[in-house]
DODO-28269 format. One line per 4 residues: number of its first residue (from 1); for each residue x, y, z of C-alpha. Coordinates in Angstrom, 3 decimals. Layout:
N
NUM> X,Y,Z ~ ...
This chain:
343
1> -0.030,0.074,-0.047 ~ 1.536,3.252,-1.218 ~ 1.952,6.325,1.381 ~ -0.599,8.180,-0.697
5> -3.470,5.610,-0.148 ~ -2.784,5.552,3.304 ~ -2.834,9.462,3.889 ~ -6.426,8.774,1.602
9> -7.783,6.201,3.956 ~ -6.853,8.446,7.063 ~ -8.428,11.559,5.436 ~ -11.436,9.435,5.165
13> -11.148,8.316,8.790 ~ -10.175,12.279,9.332 ~ -13.765,12.918,7.915 ~ -15.720,10.777,9.757
17> -13.957,12.314,12.749 ~ -15.271,15.622,11.572 ~ -18.933,14.239,11.150 ~ -18.491,12.935,14.684
21> -17.396,16.077,16.276 ~ -20.296,17.729,14.423 ~ -22.558,15.530,16.037 ~ -21.636,16.368,19.427
25> -20.798,20.113,18.745 ~ -24.506,20.346,17.241 ~ -26.325,18.517,19.762 ~ -27.586,21.546,21.383
29> -29.535,22.748,18.072 ~ -31.834,19.871,19.050 ~ -32.061,19.171,22.711 ~ -31.267,22.490,24.166
33> -34.859,23.622,24.414 ~ -36.622,20.237,25.334 ~ -33.947,19.947,27.938 ~ -33.959,23.318,29.754
37> -37.793,23.489,29.865 ~ -38.023,19.794,31.332 ~ -40.091,18.422,28.412 ~ -37.703,15.354,28.365
41> -34.702,13.973,30.427 ~ -31.222,14.725,28.932 ~ -30.603,11.293,28.730 ~ -33.733,10.551,26.902
45> -33.640,13.577,24.601 ~ -29.734,13.156,23.609 ~ -30.477,9.461,22.360 ~ -33.613,10.348,20.452
49> -31.767,12.823,18.800 ~ -28.999,10.484,17.916 ~ -31.209,8.105,16.329 ~ -33.108,10.841,14.380
53> -29.907,12.296,13.396 ~ -28.949,9.221,11.965 ~ -32.346,8.739,10.060 ~ -32.183,11.947,8.663
57> -28.371,11.183,6.991 ~ -30.200,8.225,5.722 ~ -33.305,8.928,4.153 ~ -33.363,12.528,2.854
61> -31.131,12.194,-0.206 ~ -27.591,13.552,-1.152 ~ -28.100,16.960,-2.556 ~ -26.118,18.989,-0.275
65> -23.502,16.667,-0.692 ~ -23.295,17.137,-4.029 ~ -23.021,20.845,-3.513 ~ -19.828,20.409,-1.279
69> -18.060,18.234,-4.201 ~ -18.546,21.494,-6.811 ~ -17.150,24.202,-4.316 ~ -13.484,23.187,-5.180
73> -13.460,21.982,-9.224 ~ -12.927,18.357,-9.260 ~ -9.541,18.683,-11.441 ~ -8.068,20.881,-8.421
77> -8.921,18.453,-5.609 ~ -5.566,16.260,-4.083 ~ -5.084,14.465,-1.216 ~ -3.204,17.942,0.479
81> -6.189,20.012,-0.025 ~ -8.589,17.885,1.432 ~ -6.647,16.794,4.791 ~ -6.012,20.631,4.855
85> -9.842,21.214,4.890 ~ -10.374,18.257,7.173 ~ -7.663,19.625,9.967 ~ -8.924,23.236,9.827
89> -12.726,22.461,10.413 ~ -11.688,19.953,13.063 ~ -9.413,21.928,14.831 ~ -12.029,25.177,15.026
93> -15.332,23.059,15.910 ~ -13.212,21.798,18.793 ~ -12.000,25.447,19.890 ~ -15.526,26.878,19.658
97> -16.969,24.027,21.184 ~ -14.371,24.077,24.271 ~ -15.865,27.675,24.982 ~ -19.374,26.637,24.393
101> -19.905,29.086,21.215 ~ -22.637,27.391,19.176 ~ -20.700,28.012,15.940 ~ -21.658,26.584,12.662
105> -19.901,23.026,11.188 ~ -20.827,24.351,8.140 ~ -19.092,27.520,8.183 ~ -15.635,25.603,9.373
109> -16.154,23.310,6.402 ~ -17.062,26.006,3.953 ~ -14.746,28.320,5.059 ~ -12.099,25.500,5.244
113> -12.822,24.630,1.593 ~ -12.250,28.267,0.024 ~ -9.071,28.818,2.032 ~ -7.607,25.526,0.999
117> -8.916,25.818,-3.019 ~ -7.532,29.278,-3.167 ~ -3.927,28.439,-1.436 ~ -3.330,25.215,-3.624
121> -4.656,27.088,-6.807 ~ -5.041,30.638,-6.291 ~ -8.505,31.892,-7.182 ~ -9.054,29.048,-9.693
125> -9.052,26.725,-6.749 ~ -12.808,27.671,-6.076 ~ -15.934,27.631,-8.162 ~ -17.060,31.116,-6.948
129> -20.580,30.763,-8.555 ~ -21.061,27.880,-6.234 ~ -19.573,29.328,-3.059 ~ -21.788,32.475,-3.990
133> -24.946,30.419,-3.990 ~ -23.916,28.806,-0.582 ~ -23.063,32.312,0.631 ~ -26.600,33.437,0.171
137> -28.072,30.343,1.859 ~ -26.013,30.839,4.958 ~ -26.777,34.469,5.282 ~ -30.579,33.631,4.700
141> -31.308,31.048,6.800 ~ -30.572,32.779,10.478 ~ -32.893,35.716,9.240 ~ -35.551,33.079,8.511
145> -34.857,31.415,11.953 ~ -35.208,34.752,13.677 ~ -38.747,36.022,11.788 ~ -40.098,32.004,11.840
149> -39.096,31.414,15.335 ~ -41.025,34.702,16.303 ~ -44.244,33.979,14.097 ~ -44.362,29.897,15.265
153> -43.812,31.288,18.853 ~ -46.487,33.711,18.683 ~ -48.951,31.271,16.777 ~ -47.937,28.402,19.489
157> -48.761,31.232,22.376 ~ -52.403,31.889,20.992 ~ -53.048,28.164,20.574 ~ -51.732,27.086,24.234
161> -52.785,30.377,26.009 ~ -49.595,29.707,27.789 ~ -48.830,32.483,30.490 ~ -45.771,34.404,30.647
165> -44.913,32.566,33.713 ~ -41.413,30.901,33.302 ~ -41.776,29.092,36.472 ~ -44.995,27.221,35.198
169> -43.345,26.029,32.079 ~ -40.082,25.058,33.929 ~ -42.084,21.951,35.505 ~ -43.029,18.866,33.299
173> -46.604,18.200,32.702 ~ -48.586,16.545,30.128 ~ -49.723,19.070,27.940 ~ -50.432,18.998,24.111
177> -48.009,22.116,24.367 ~ -45.209,20.029,25.735 ~ -45.611,17.300,23.229 ~ -45.719,19.464,20.328
181> -42.314,20.865,21.549 ~ -40.855,17.441,21.793 ~ -42.179,16.562,18.286 ~ -40.639,19.773,16.970
185> -36.977,18.900,18.951 ~ -37.391,15.468,17.146 ~ -37.832,17.278,13.693 ~ -34.945,19.154,14.342
189> -32.615,16.351,14.855 ~ -33.949,14.691,11.745 ~ -33.393,17.864,9.492 ~ -29.898,18.208,11.291
193> -28.615,14.859,10.166 ~ -30.249,15.448,6.740 ~ -27.981,18.595,5.973 ~ -25.204,18.014,8.210
197> -24.537,14.311,7.464 ~ -24.259,15.166,3.902 ~ -21.367,17.570,4.108 ~ -19.105,14.923,5.287
201> -20.649,12.524,2.546 ~ -19.479,14.939,0.026 ~ -16.097,15.275,1.228 ~ -15.542,11.723,1.352
205> -17.002,11.423,-2.016 ~ -14.183,14.004,-3.197 ~ -11.618,11.721,-1.703 ~ -12.725,8.477,-3.272
209> -13.041,10.296,-6.624 ~ -9.576,11.857,-6.430 ~ -7.690,8.681,-5.450 ~ -9.673,5.865,-5.808
213> -11.207,6.484,-9.425 ~ -9.723,3.306,-10.773 ~ -12.523,1.552,-8.392 ~ -15.151,3.139,-10.369
217> -15.952,6.236,-7.619 ~ -17.095,9.065,-9.266 ~ -17.846,13.111,-7.783 ~ -21.456,12.824,-8.727
221> -22.342,9.573,-6.544 ~ -22.372,8.964,-3.331 ~ -21.574,5.501,-2.505 ~ -24.195,3.708,-0.004
225> -21.298,2.610,2.553 ~ -20.492,6.477,2.794 ~ -24.134,7.322,3.483 ~ -23.915,4.885,6.342
229> -20.796,5.694,7.916 ~ -21.577,9.317,7.652 ~ -24.710,8.657,9.270 ~ -23.619,6.648,12.048
233> -20.768,8.674,12.890 ~ -23.060,12.030,13.565 ~ -25.189,10.071,15.556 ~ -22.467,8.921,18.039
237> -21.242,12.466,18.016 ~ -24.855,13.695,18.895 ~ -25.297,10.884,21.639 ~ -21.727,11.539,23.587
241> -23.341,15.440,23.498 ~ -21.953,18.637,24.007 ~ -23.200,20.116,27.355 ~ -21.113,23.454,26.926
245> -23.129,24.517,23.695 ~ -26.603,23.106,25.396 ~ -26.233,25.661,28.067 ~ -25.708,28.429,26.033
249> -28.613,27.811,23.797 ~ -30.493,26.699,26.536 ~ -29.653,29.653,28.972 ~ -27.918,32.484,27.484
253> -29.529,33.724,24.533 ~ -32.811,34.552,26.575 ~ -32.529,36.328,30.083 ~ -35.827,34.231,30.792
257> -36.252,30.726,31.018 ~ -37.495,29.116,27.895 ~ -41.084,28.112,27.685 ~ -43.006,24.847,25.668
261> -44.260,27.699,23.186 ~ -40.939,29.091,22.508 ~ -39.320,25.979,22.415 ~ -41.658,24.760,19.773
265> -41.582,27.834,17.829 ~ -37.908,27.862,17.658 ~ -37.644,24.019,17.062 ~ -40.168,24.010,14.152
269> -39.216,26.834,12.715 ~ -35.663,25.378,12.313 ~ -36.688,22.105,10.971 ~ -38.530,23.478,8.367
273> -35.864,25.811,6.925 ~ -33.481,23.115,7.239 ~ -35.381,20.389,5.450 ~ -36.180,23.105,2.853
277> -32.764,23.588,2.666 ~ -31.550,19.699,2.573 ~ -34.060,19.212,-0.435 ~ -32.575,21.853,-2.706
281> -28.917,21.178,-2.142 ~ -28.128,24.287,0.391 ~ -25.562,23.659,3.164 ~ -26.852,25.816,5.989
285> -25.966,26.155,9.321 ~ -28.487,24.229,11.813 ~ -26.706,25.810,14.773 ~ -27.220,29.794,13.554
289> -30.672,29.027,12.287 ~ -31.472,27.573,15.762 ~ -29.716,30.297,17.774 ~ -31.872,32.927,15.708
293> -35.273,31.510,16.032 ~ -34.547,30.995,19.929 ~ -33.906,34.516,19.854 ~ -36.938,35.728,17.791
297> -38.806,33.233,19.950 ~ -38.243,35.505,23.139 ~ -39.782,38.352,21.723 ~ -43.598,37.430,21.621
301> -43.027,35.470,24.957 ~ -41.239,38.164,26.851 ~ -40.458,41.105,24.729 ~ -36.948,42.147,23.091
305> -35.717,43.486,26.405 ~ -34.991,40.135,27.400 ~ -32.773,39.155,24.384 ~ -29.400,38.765,26.137
309> -27.574,41.111,23.734 ~ -24.144,39.932,25.206 ~ -24.374,36.163,24.095 ~ -25.997,37.267,20.666
313> -23.330,39.416,20.039 ~ -20.696,36.800,20.779 ~ -22.715,34.280,18.697 ~ -22.571,36.910,15.862
317> -18.606,37.464,16.040 ~ -18.612,33.977,15.871 ~ -20.981,33.716,12.755 ~ -18.595,36.421,11.129
321> -15.301,35.071,12.083 ~ -15.497,31.214,11.445 ~ -15.421,31.755,7.662 ~ -12.422,33.798,7.393
325> -11.012,31.874,10.417 ~ -11.685,28.296,8.792 ~ -10.131,29.519,5.404 ~ -6.774,30.910,6.969
329> -6.349,27.473,9.017 ~ -6.956,25.727,6.175 ~ -4.249,27.589,4.205 ~ -1.914,27.285,6.859
333> -2.357,23.729,7.216 ~ -2.298,23.256,3.255 ~ 1.286,24.752,3.582 ~ 2.438,22.887,6.143
337> 1.716,19.887,4.427 ~ 3.369,20.996,1.383 ~ 6.404,21.384,3.178 ~ 6.185,17.580,4.773
341> 4.477,15.753,2.238 ~ 4.041,15.901,-1.331 ~ 0.848,14.462,-2.951
């Protein structure tokens, strides 16, 4: 087995590692609201989320994966580029997880692809048309999340007649609203798997098409074993959980405790937006869509004065910084790899 083949296999393992990290980094996207309203016990919520993440990755298709394979033109893809992309994405994911910031794994990956592509081939190393479409989706999704969370929370409040009393909603009780909240949380888990699981599928497909083309692997087809492996990796990562980010989403965006109406509104808005994005092939951020939806849902429940602007500013700063930071890290990783190994 050649050195390049060994590196290619390790790159596939690293891609699955990114998927795993994505899972525990993004556990908060689905379970923070149901945990902090006590709609579900933490362990039940996290296991449910892991299973549905797996099902979402298996059942929705590969439209997002195909977009990922087009950001760097296939003729410009090398093992060095792909390893640099994965190292940068995993590193920034781990740093932001450590500090409890709900940063998008999508931003990490898109930024890293851009940085490594440009470092390797200048401006021709990126398909700017595809990248522009992805960028538009990344910008629109949190805005849609904010207003979607606000609208659905407002409708839920009308339906449930839930009082603006955090104490009453913080105790578990078998109401219709509580079960609607649980259903919406499950929908976020399913939709998260459908979108984020595919990003790793796209990366592995690129590696296979680049180095294992002799085995009939192509960039426009995701092999079944890749779908299965990515689905299992993100599910396992989700089950392990990420309590640092769960606390940020569940307690720090709003100054008041979440209610079931707010949890339902934020989660359902997020799930609907992501499922639409998965169907049309838009690799969007579950993290920022949900964080925005939680912020939007705070307004009809508690008013805009109860938004924690300090936390929101930190999330916004991380949203802005992730793309350039991930791109820079990927470029640095690429140049270091070129010095120690040429592929």
